[in-house]
C-alpha positions in Angstrom: 0.0 0.0 0.0 1.4 3.4 -1.0 0.4 6.2 1.3 1.1 9.9 0.9 -0.1 11.6 4.1 -0.2 15.1 5.3 -0.1 14.8 9.1 -2.3 16.9 11.4 -0.1 17.9 14.4 -3.0 17.5 16.7 -4.3 14.1 15.7 -1.8 12.3 13.6 -4.6 11.6 11.1 -3.7 11.6 7.5 -5.5 14.4 5.7 -4.9 12.8 2.3 -3.9 9.3 1.5 -4.1 6.7 -1.3 -4.5 3.0 -0.9 -3.7 1.2 -4.2 -5.3 -2.2 -4.7 -5.6 -4.3 -7.9 -9.0 -4.5 -9.3 -10.7 -7.4 -11.0 -8.4 -7.3 -13.9 -5.3 -7.1 -11.8 -4.5 -3.5 -12.7 -3.9 -1.0 -9.9 -6.7 1.4 -9.2 -6.3 4.4 -6.9 -8.8 4.6 -4.0 -8.8 8.0 -2.4 -10.4 9.3 0.7 -10.4 12.5 2.7 -9.4 11.0 6.1 -7.2 8.0 6.4 -4.8 6.6 9.0 -1.2 6.4 7.8 1.0 3.3 8.4 3.1 3.2 11.5 5.7 1.0 9.8 6.3 0.9 6.0 5.8 -2.3 4.1 9.1 -3.9 3.1 10.7 -6.9 1.4 14.0 -8.0 0.1 14.0 -9.1 -3.5 16.9 -10.7 -5.3 17.3 -10.4 -9.1 19.7 -12.3 -11.4 19.9 -12.7 -15.2 20.6 -15.8 -17.1 22.4 -16.2 -20.5 24.6 -18.5 -22.5 28.3 -17.8 -22.1 29.1 -19.1 -25.7 27.3 -16.1 -27.1 29.6 -13.4 -25.7 32.5 -14.0 -28.1 30.2 -14.8 -31.0 28.2 -11.5 -30.6 30.2 -8.5 -29.4 28.1 -6.1 -27.3 25.4 -8.6 -26.6 26.3 -9.1 -23.0 26.3 -5.4 -22.2 22.9 -5.0 -23.9 21.5 -7.9 -21.8 22.9 -6.3 -18.6 21.1 -3.2 -19.6 17.8 -5.2 -19.7 18.6 -6.5 -16.3 19.1 -3.0 -15.0 15.7 -1.9 -16.4 14.0 -4.8 -14.6 15.7 -3.9 -11.3 14.4 -0.3 -11.7 10.9 -1.6 -12.3 11.0 -3.8 -9.3 12.5 -1.2 -7.0 9.7 1.2 -8.0 7.3 -1.0 -6.0 8.9 -0.1 -2.7 11.0 -3.2 -2.1 14.8 -3.5 -1.4 16.5 -5.1 -4.4 19.8 -6.9 -4.7 21.1 -7.4 -8.2 23.3 -10.4 -8.4 24.2 -9.9 -12.0 24.4 -12.5 -14.8 24.6 -16.3 -14.5 25.8 -17.9 -17.8 27.1 -21.3 -16.8 26.7 -24.0 -14.2 29.6 -22.9 -12.1 28.0 -19.5 -11.7 24.8 -21.0 -10.5 26.5 -23.0 -7.8 28.5 -20.0 -6.7 25.4 -17.8 -6.6 23.2 -20.1 -4.4 25.0 -19.4 -1.1 24.9 -15.7 -1.8 21.1 -15.8 -2.4 20.6 -17.8 0.8 22.8 -15.3 2.8 20.8 -12.3 1.5 17.7 -13.2 3.5 15.4 -12.8 0.5 11.7 -13.0 0.3 11.4 -13.4 -3.4 13.8 -13.9 -6.4 13.2 -12.8 -10.0 15.2 -14.8 -12.6 15.4 -12.5 -15.6 15.4 -14.5 -18.8 17.3 -11.9 -20.8 18.1 -14.4 -23.6 18.4 -18.1 -24.1 20.2 -19.9 -21.2 20.9 -23.5 -20.5 19.0 -24.8 -17.5 22.3 -25.6 -15.7 22.3 -21.8 -14.9 19.1 -22.5 -12.9 19.0 -26.1 -11.7 21.2 -25.7 -8.6 19.4 -22.5 -7.6 15.8 -23.8 -7.9 16.8 -27.0 -6.0 18.5 -25.2 -3.1 16.4 -22.0 -2.6 13.3 -22.1 -0.4 11.7 -18.8 -1.4 9.6 -18.2 -4.5 11.4 -17.9 -7.8 9.6 -16.1 -10.6 10.8 -16.3 -14.2 10.6 -12.9 -15.9 10.5 -13.0 -19.7 10.1 -9.4 -20.9 11.5 -8.9 -24.4 12.4 -5.4 -25.6 10.3 -5.5 -28.8 6.6 -6.1 -29.3 7.6 -7.8 -32.5 10.7 -8.0 -34.6 10.8 -6.5 -38.0 11.1 -9.7 -40.0 12.3 -7.9 -43.1 15.6 -6.9 -41.6 16.0 -8.7 -38.3 19.1 -10.8 -37.6 20.3 -13.4 -35.1 21.6 -10.7 -32.7 18.1 -9.1 -32.6 16.6 -12.5 -32.0 18.9 -13.3 -29.1 18.1 -9.9 -27.5 14.4 -10.8 -27.7 14.7 -14.5 -26.9 13.4 -14.1 -23.3 10.9 -16.9 -23.5 13.1 -19.4 -25.3 14.4 -21.3 -22.3 11.3 -20.8 -20.0 9.9 -24.3 -20.8 13.4 -25.8 -20.2 13.6 -24.1 -16.8 10.1 -25.1 -15.8 10.8 -28.7 -16.7 14.0 -28.8 -14.7 12.2 -27.2 -11.7 9.7 -30.1 -11.8 12.5 -32.7 -12.0 14.1 -31.1 -8.9 10.8 -31.8 -7.0 9.6 -28.2 -7.2 6.5 -26.6 -8.6 6.9 -25.1 -12.0 7.9 -21.5 -11.4 5.5 -18.8 -12.3 6.3 -16.6 -15.3 5.8 -12.9 -16.0 5.6 -12.7 -19.8 5.4 -9.6 -22.0 7.5 -6.7 -23.1 10.1 -4.7 -21.2 8.4 -1.3 -21.7 4.8 -0.1 -22.1 3.2 -3.3 -20.9 0.7 -2.6 -18.1 0.0 -6.2 -17.5 3.6 -7.1 -17.0 4.1 -4.1 -14.7 1.0 -5.2 -12.7 2.4 -8.7 -12.4 5.7 -7.4 -11.1 3.8 -5.2 -8.6 1.7 -8.1 -7.5 4.7 -10.3 -6.8 6.3 -7.4 -4.8 3.1 -7.3 -2.7 3.4 -11.0 -2.2 7.0 -10.6 -1.1 6.0 -7.9 1.4 3.3 -10.1 2.9 5.7 -13.0 3.2 8.4 -10.8 4.7 6.2 -9.7 7.5 4.2 -12.8 8.2 7.4 -14.8 8.6 8.7 -12.3 11.1 5.5 -11.2 12.9 5.2 -11.0 16.6 1.5 -11.6 17.3 0.4 -10.9 20.8 -2.2 -13.0 22.6 -4.0 -12.9 25.9 -7.0 -14.5 27.4 -8.7 -17.5 25.7 -11.0 -18.2 22.8 -14.6 -17.2 23.4 -16.2 -20.1 25.3 -17.5 -23.0 23.0 -15.8 -21.6 19.8 -14.0 -24.8 18.9 -12.8 -23.6 15.6 -10.8 -20.8 17.3 -8.6 -23.3 19.1 -5.1 -22.9 17.7 -1.8 -24.7 18.2 0.6 -21.8 18.6 3.7 -23.9 17.8 1.9 -25.0 14.6 1.5 -21.3 13.7 5.2 -20.8 14.0 5.9 -24.0 12.0 3.6 -22.9 9.2 4.0 -19.2 9.0 7.3 -18.4 10.8 5.6 -15.9 13.2 6.1 -15.9 16.9 3.1 -15.8 19.3 3.8 -13.5 22.3 1.9 -14.5 25.4 0.8 -11.3 27.3 -1.3 -10.4 30.3 -4.5 -8.3 30.2 -3.3 -6.7 33.4 -0.6 -4.9 31.4 -3.4 -3.0 29.6 -4.9 -2.0 33.0 -1.5 -0.8 34.2 -1.0 1.3 31.1 -4.5 2.8 31.2 -3.8 4.1 34.7 -0.9 6.3 33.4 -2.7 8.5 30.8 -2.5 12.2 31.0 -5.5 14.4 30.5 -3.7 16.1 27.5 -3.1 12.7 25.8 -6.7 11.6 26.5 -8.2 14.8 24.9 -5.9 14.4 21.9 -7.1 10.9 21.4 -10.7 11.9 21.7 -10.1 14.6 19.1 -8.5 12.0 16.8 -11.4 9.7 17.1 -14.0 12.5 16.7 -12.3 13.6 13.4 -12.3 10.0 12.0 -15.8 9.0 12.8 -19.3 10.3 12.4 -21.6 10.0 15.4 -25.2 10.0 14.1 -28.4 9.7 16.0 -29.8 6.2 16.5 -32.2 4.6 14.0 -34.2 1.4 14.5 -32.1 -0.5 17.0 -33.0 0.2 20.6 -29.5 -1.1 21.7 -27.9 2.0 20.1 -27.7 5.6 21.0 -25.8 8.6 19.9 -22.2 8.3 21.1 -21.9 9.6 24.6 -19.0 11.6 26.0 -18.5 8.8 28.6 -18.2 6.1 25.9 -15.9 8.3 23.8 -13.5 8.9 26.8 -13.6 5.2 27.7 -12.8 4.2 24.1 -10.0 6.8 23.9 -8.4 5.7 27.2 -8.5 2.1 26.0 -7.0 3.0 22.7 -4.1 4.8 24.3 -3.5 1.9 26.6 -3.5 -0.4 23.6 -1.0 1.7 21.8 1.3 1.5 24.9 0.7 -2.2 25.2 1.6 -2.9 21.5 4.8 -0.8 21.8 5.8 -2.4 25.1 5.5 -5.9 23.7 6.9 -4.9 20.2 3.8 -6.5 18.5 2.8 -6.6 14.9 -0.8 -7.7 15.8 -2.9 -9.0 18.7 -5.6 -11.6 19.2 -7.4 -11.8 22.5 -10.6 -12.5 24.3 -11.0 -11.6 28.0 -14.0 -10.8 30.2 -12.7 -9.8 33.6 -14.6 -9.5 36.8 -18.1 -8.1 36.6 -18.0 -4.4 37.4 -14.3 -4.4 37.7 -12.0 -1.9 35.9 -10.4 -4.6 33.8 -13.7 -5.6 32.2 -14.5 -2.0 31.5 -11.1 -1.7 29.7 -10.9 -5.0 27.7 -14.5 -4.8 26.5 -13.9 -1.3 25.1 -11.0 -2.0 22.7 -13.1 -1.9 19.5 -12.2 1.6 18.6 -8.5 1.3 19.5 -8.4 -2.0 17.6 -9.8 -0.3 14.5 -7.3 2.5 14.6 -4.4 0.1 14.9 -5.8 -2.3 12.2 -5.9 0.6 9.8 -2.4 1.6 10.7 -1.1 -1.9 9.7 -1.4 -3.7 13.1 -4.3 -6.3 12.8 -6.3 -6.6 16.0 -8.5 -9.6 16.4 -11.2 -10.4 18.9 -12.4 -13.7 20.1 -8.8 -14.9 20.4 -8.7 -15.6 16.7 -5.0 -15.9 16.0 -5.5 -17.5 12.5 -7.7 -14.6 11.3 -5.2 -12.2 12.8 -2.6 -13.6 10.4 -5.1 -13.5 7.5 -5.7 -9.8 8.2 -1.9 -9.2 8.4 -1.4 -10.9 5.0 -4.2 -8.8 3.4 -2.9 -5.6 4.9 0.6 -6.3 3.5 -1.0 -6.9 0.1 -2.3 -3.4 0.4 -6.0 -4.4 0.4 -7.0 -3.8 4.0 -8.3 -6.8 5.8 -11.2 -6.4 8.2 -12.4 -9.0 10.8 -15.5 -10.5 9.3 -18.0 -13.3 9.4 -21.3 -14.0 7.6 -24.5 -12.3 8.8 -28.0 -12.7 7.4 -28.7 -13.5 3.8 -30.8 -11.3 1.5 -32.5 -13.9 -0.7 -34.5 -11.3 -2.5 -31.5 -9.3 -3.7 -29.1 -12.2 -3.7 -26.3 -11.1 -1.3 -25.1 -11.9 2.2 -24.1 -9.4 4.8 -20.4 -9.8 5.9 -19.1 -8.0 8.9 -18.5 -8.3 12.7 -18.8 -6.5 16.0 -15.1 -6.0 16.5 -12.0 -4.6 14.8 -12.1 -3.3 11.3 -9.8 -1.7 8.7 -11.0 1.9 8.5 -8.9 2.7 5.5 -11.2 0.5 3.3 -14.4 2.0 4.6 -17.0 3.4 2.2 -17.2 6.9 3.4 -16.7 8.0 6.9 -17.2 5.2 9.5 -19.7 5.6 12.3 -19.4 5.3 16.1 -22.5 4.4 18.1 -22.9 3.8 21.8 -24.3 0.3 22.6 -26.1 -0.4 25.9 -24.9 -4.0 25.5 -22.6 -6.1 23.2 -24.7 -9.0 22.0 -23.3 -12.3 23.2 -20.5 -10.7 25.2 -20.2 -8.7 28.4 -19.8 -4.9 28.4 -21.1 -1.9 26.7 -19.7 1.2 25.0 -18.6 2.6 21.7 -18.8 0.4 18.6 -17.8 0.8 15.0 -20.2 0.7 12.1 -19.4 0.9 8.4 -19.4 -1.0 5.1 -16.3 -1.4 2.9 -15.9 0.2 -0.4 -18.1 -0.8 -3.2 -16.5 -2.9 -5.9 -14.3 -6.1 -6.0 -13.6 -7.8 -2.6 -11.6 -10.9 -1.5 -12.0 -13.1 1.5 -9.4 -15.3 3.2 -10.2 -17.8 5.9 -7.5 -19.9 7.6 -9.0 -23.3 8.4 -7.5 -26.4 9.9 -7.8 -29.9 8.4 -8.5 -33.1 10.3 -4.7 -33.8 10.0 -4.0 -30.5 11.8 -2.7 -28.7 8.8 -3.6 -25.1 8.0 -5.7 -24.4 4.9 -6.4 -21.2 3.0 -10.0 -20.8 1.8 -10.2 -17.9 -0.6 -13.1 -16.3 -2.5 -13.7 -13.2 -4.6 -16.9 -11.3 -4.8 -18.2 -7.7 -4.9 -19.4 -5.2 -2.4 -22.6 -3.9 -3.8 -24.5 -0.6 -3.2 -27.2 -0.4 -0.6 -27.9 0.3 3.1 -26.7 -1.8 6.0 -28.3 -2.3 9.5 -27.6 0.6 11.9 -26.5 -1.7 14.7 -23.1 -0.3 15.5 -21.5 -3.3 13.7 -19.8 -3.5 10.4 -21.7 -5.0 7.5 -21.0 -5.2 3.8 -23.5 -6.4 1.1 -21.4 -9.2 -0.4 -22.4 -10.5 -3.8 -20.9 -13.9 -4.8 -21.2 -15.9 -8.0 -22.9 -18.0 -9.3 -25.5 -17.1 -6.6 -25.4 -16.6 -2.9 -26.9 -20.0 -2.0 -24.5 -22.0 -4.2 -21.5 -19.9 -3.1 -22.1 -20.3 0.6 -22.5 -24.1 0.2 -19.2 -24.3 -1.7 -17.5 -22.1 0.9 -18.5 -24.2 3.9 -17.6 -27.4 2.1 -13.9 -26.4 2.2 -13.7 -26.2 6.0 -13.1 -22.5 6.8 -13.4 -21.1 10.3 -16.4 -18.9 10.8 -14.2 -15.8 10.7 -12.2 -14.5 7.7 -10.3 -11.4 6.6 -12.2 -9.2 4.2 -10.3 -6.9 1.7 -10.8 -4.8 -1.4 -9.8 -5.9 -4.9 -9.7 -9.3 -6.5 -6.6 -10.9 -5.1 -7.2 -14.6 -4.9 -4.2 -15.4 -7.1 -1.9 -13.3 -4.8 -3.2 -15.3 -1.8 -2.6 -18.5 -3.7 1.0 -17.5 -4.3 1.5 -16.7 -0.6 -0.1 -20.0 0.4 2.1 -22.0 -2.0 5.2 -20.1 -0.8 4.3 -21.2 2.8 3.4 -24.7 1.8 -0.2 -24.2 2.8 -3.0 -25.8 0.9 -5.0 -23.1 -0.8 -8.5 -23.5 -2.3 -10.1 -20.7 -4.3 -13.9 -21.1 -4.5 -14.5 -21.2 -8.2 -17.8 -19.6 -9.3 -17.7 -21.5 -12.6 -17.4 -25.1 -11.3 
């Protein structure tokens, strides 16, 4: 996600920002809003690039090697423009070079490698690398010309544009090495929006992999009672994703909440008031216009949560805790919704009901630059053919359709407590869902689907809801979704990014199923 933010000294709110997310056709589309929360930490990844060629050519065709190196430099510039750190390892043109490069690639702590197919190369330049590297390798075949001028072209020109020639050979060797066939970016080096979008997508994937493998996800409390699908083996999470689960105590939040100055509290109240609308209630008797008391309670909880996250050096948090009836801890932990939403929009996914798996799904979506709200299915509209998707907890404000709403609730349904709650729908247009399920063998599984957020009202209940339209029809889709064994929670983001999530799942060795509307 690329953000350009003008900071308000009083609130820290971005007065102008852009979130970029690929749409249904994979091309980037800018989504602008008047008020958005800037990232606290920039997205990052380390991407290695090397080119391949055939050493026999260099003496045969003077100047060819320099021209191919120029192509490699152009690719590096394109990749670097997507906000990642690039390491250019130069040309590999024989087997000895491949064996020498492998330990350098491993030592560089890379998240992704682009192999630039600048001309024909024997697969010996690739075999040792694809066998020994455990990060995704993408073959890039971008020829300089849209088409050669066949009336005057020569062998030199053909070699400069022979990017695809050895792609089948490389793919076959990868399979013989026990690997999946590498994915290919195919097109022209310049003026090719699809190729540029493919490069950008892979850089997004690299940034998601970079952070999920290194994430420190906080946890306190326990799953909400009786939610068996929330139970998670935390060592299994480290094994599958690389993240570390940090066990924390709810009492730390209480301690931090007791050390908040009046100045900081008023500043946080002003920040919240600038971000949210506070309308009068509508049809739900549980709601009322946001009260000053609930605003101050939410602001105090949000400040305590900021301090808590900083103290434990967290990248996200999953929790569920009730505390003693009438006690100060209950009043605090049941009023984290607003603070959770602020942090989630800033790139720190916060997940209620102790849902560690969905916290990671939200982290992945956020690092793809498409948001990632905490969601589940709500009632179906069989007349209009959509299902409401939302939740009563943390949400990614930066993908809200318009200004989000705060309402005071006299009770949280199914949970203890009362106070401020967040209400909005996400932007209209393409959406993607990711649920992290667990198989009977204890393996994680990505369940992914694409749909659309459609226009129309949502219930004024102080909860998020989006009118989700899924093909071929809502009834068939929901049956297909549950048949794949998701949890009842999922991360909800904008854009159609199922293939990006598949790439992440494959890189992590996690089974990934995309609900196909055509099958």
